[in-house]
C-alpha positions as CSV (number, residue, x, y, z in Angstrom):
1,X,0.0,0.0,0.0
2,X,1.5,3.3,-1.0
3,X,1.6,6.4,1.1
4,X,-0.6,8.1,-1.4
5,X,-3.5,5.7,-0.5
6,X,-3.3,6.6,3.1
7,X,-2.8,10.3,2.2
8,X,-5.5,12.9,1.6
9,X,-8.8,12.0,0.0
10,X,-8.3,13.9,-3.2
11,X,-5.0,12.1,-4.1
12,X,-6.6,8.8,-3.2
13,X,-9.6,9.6,-5.4
14,X,-7.3,10.5,-8.3
15,X,-5.4,7.2,-7.9
16,X,-8.5,5.1,-7.8
17,X,-10.0,7.0,-10.8
18,X,-6.8,6.5,-12.8
19,X,-6.9,2.7,-12.0
20,X,-10.6,2.3,-12.8
21,X,-11.5,4.9,-15.4
22,X,-14.5,2.9,-16.6
23,X,-16.2,3.2,-13.2
24,X,-15.0,6.7,-12.2
25,X,-15.0,8.4,-15.6
26,X,-17.6,10.3,-17.5
27,X,-20.5,10.0,-18.0
28,X,-21.0,9.5,-14.2
29,X,-23.1,6.4,-13.4
30,X,-24.0,4.9,-10.1
31,X,-21.6,2.4,-8.7
32,X,-22.5,-1.2,-7.8
33,X,-23.3,-1.8,-4.2
34,X,-20.3,-4.1,-3.9
35,X,-17.8,-1.4,-4.9
36,X,-16.5,-0.9,-1.4
37,X,-15.7,-4.6,-1.0
38,X,-14.2,-4.7,-4.5
39,X,-11.8,-1.7,-3.8
40,X,-10.7,-3.2,-0.5
41,X,-10.1,-6.5,-2.4
42,X,-7.7,-4.5,-4.7
43,X,-5.6,-3.5,-1.7
44,X,-7.0,-0.2,-0.7
45,X,-7.4,0.5,3.0
46,X,-10.9,0.4,4.3
47,X,-10.8,3.9,5.7
48,X,-9.5,5.3,2.4
49,X,-12.2,3.5,0.4
50,X,-14.9,4.8,2.7
51,X,-13.6,8.4,2.5
52,X,-13.3,8.2,-1.3
53,X,-16.7,6.7,-1.8
54,X,-18.3,9.2,0.5
55,X,-16.7,12.1,-1.5
56,X,-17.6,10.6,-4.9
57,X,-21.1,9.4,-4.1
58,X,-22.0,12.7,-2.5
59,X,-21.4,14.6,-5.7
60,X,-24.6,16.3,-7.2
61,X,-24.0,14.7,-10.6
62,X,-23.6,11.3,-9.0
63,X,-26.9,11.8,-7.1
64,X,-28.6,13.0,-10.3
65,X,-27.5,9.9,-12.1
66,X,-28.9,7.7,-9.3
67,X,-32.2,9.7,-9.4
68,X,-32.4,9.2,-13.2
69,X,-32.3,5.5,-12.6
70,X,-29.2,4.9,-14.6
71,X,-27.8,1.4,-14.4
72,X,-25.2,0.8,-11.7
73,X,-21.7,-0.3,-12.9
74,X,-18.9,-2.5,-11.7
75,X,-15.3,-1.3,-11.5
76,X,-14.6,-2.6,-15.0
77,X,-17.6,-0.5,-16.4
78,X,-19.9,-3.5,-17.0
79,X,-23.6,-3.2,-16.0
80,X,-24.5,-4.4,-12.5
81,X,-28.0,-3.6,-11.4
82,X,-30.6,-0.8,-11.4
83,X,-31.0,1.5,-8.3
84,X,-34.0,0.6,-6.2
85,X,-36.8,3.1,-5.5
86,X,-35.4,3.4,-2.0
87,X,-32.0,4.4,-3.3
88,X,-33.5,6.9,-5.7
89,X,-35.6,8.5,-2.9
90,X,-32.5,8.6,-0.7
91,X,-30.5,10.3,-3.5
92,X,-33.3,12.9,-4.0
93,X,-33.2,13.7,-0.3
94,X,-29.5,14.1,-0.3
95,X,-29.5,16.3,-3.4
96,X,-32.2,18.5,-2.0
97,X,-30.2,18.9,1.2
98,X,-27.1,19.8,-0.8
99,X,-29.0,22.4,-2.8
100,X,-30.5,23.9,0.4
101,X,-27.0,24.0,1.9
102,X,-25.7,25.8,-1.2
103,X,-28.4,28.4,-1.0
104,X,-27.6,29.1,2.7
105,X,-23.9,29.6,1.9
106,X,-24.6,32.3,-0.7
107,X,-25.8,35.6,0.9
108,X,-29.0,37.0,-0.5
109,X,-27.2,39.9,-2.1
110,X,-25.2,37.5,-4.2
111,X,-28.2,35.6,-5.5
112,X,-28.9,37.2,-8.9
113,X,-32.2,37.2,-10.5
114,X,-32.7,36.3,-14.1
115,X,-30.2,38.1,-16.3
116,X,-31.5,41.3,-17.9
117,X,-32.3,41.0,-21.6
118,X,-29.8,42.7,-23.6
119,X,-30.8,44.9,-26.5
120,X,-30.4,43.4,-29.9
121,X,-27.0,44.2,-31.5
122,X,-27.2,46.9,-34.1
123,X,-26.7,45.6,-37.6
124,X,-24.4,47.4,-40.0
125,X,-27.3,48.4,-42.2
126,X,-29.0,50.0,-39.2
127,X,-26.0,52.0,-38.1
128,X,-26.0,55.7,-38.7
129,X,-23.0,56.8,-40.7
130,X,-20.4,58.7,-38.8
131,X,-20.5,62.4,-39.3
132,X,-17.1,63.7,-40.1
133,X,-16.8,67.4,-39.6
134,X,-15.8,69.4,-42.7
135,X,-12.6,71.3,-42.8
136,X,-14.5,74.6,-42.7
137,X,-16.1,73.7,-39.4
138,X,-12.8,72.8,-37.9
139,X,-11.3,76.1,-39.0
140,X,-13.8,77.9,-36.9
141,X,-13.2,75.8,-33.8
142,X,-11.5,77.6,-31.0
143,X,-7.8,77.1,-30.7
144,X,-8.1,75.8,-27.2
145,X,-10.2,72.8,-28.4
146,X,-7.8,71.9,-31.2
147,X,-4.3,70.7,-30.6
148,X,-1.3,72.3,-32.3
149,X,-0.9,69.3,-34.5
150,X,-4.5,69.6,-35.7
151,X,-3.9,73.3,-36.5
152,X,-0.8,72.5,-38.5
153,X,-2.7,69.9,-40.5
154,X,-5.4,72.4,-41.3
155,X,-2.9,74.9,-42.3
156,X,-1.4,72.5,-44.8
157,X,-4.8,71.7,-46.3
158,X,-5.4,75.4,-46.9
159,X,-2.2,75.8,-48.9
160,X,-3.8,74.4,-52.1
């Protein structure tokens, strides 16, 4: 047994997922009821297996897959059995509790209502052409509004 197996839950989860990608990959499907015994049989410590399965099976997407009644799978990815109504009801209860907990964690000020509708983008045909002031209008502009570079450019245009 490696130190990683007795280490933190996340590294143990990564190790188990890498070893059994068919069971712990995507799309997420419920695991067979014998998965705990199977992982212990592969040499993982009981405490680590319990922590990893608690973390994995508490995920909202795992609970949703159980609620949907997706077929349970073995470690090799083969079909095992279908969740019972009792297991589906339990998953619904846990998912509802998770959602309620998430709502409590977010202050009311952070909860955003439906996004405001944005106005439709303006199409090129609907755009108004840019109005470029004529040289004669620029000549009459006060010198304080025009920079010296602009005044010099206007002086060159007048030279015609």
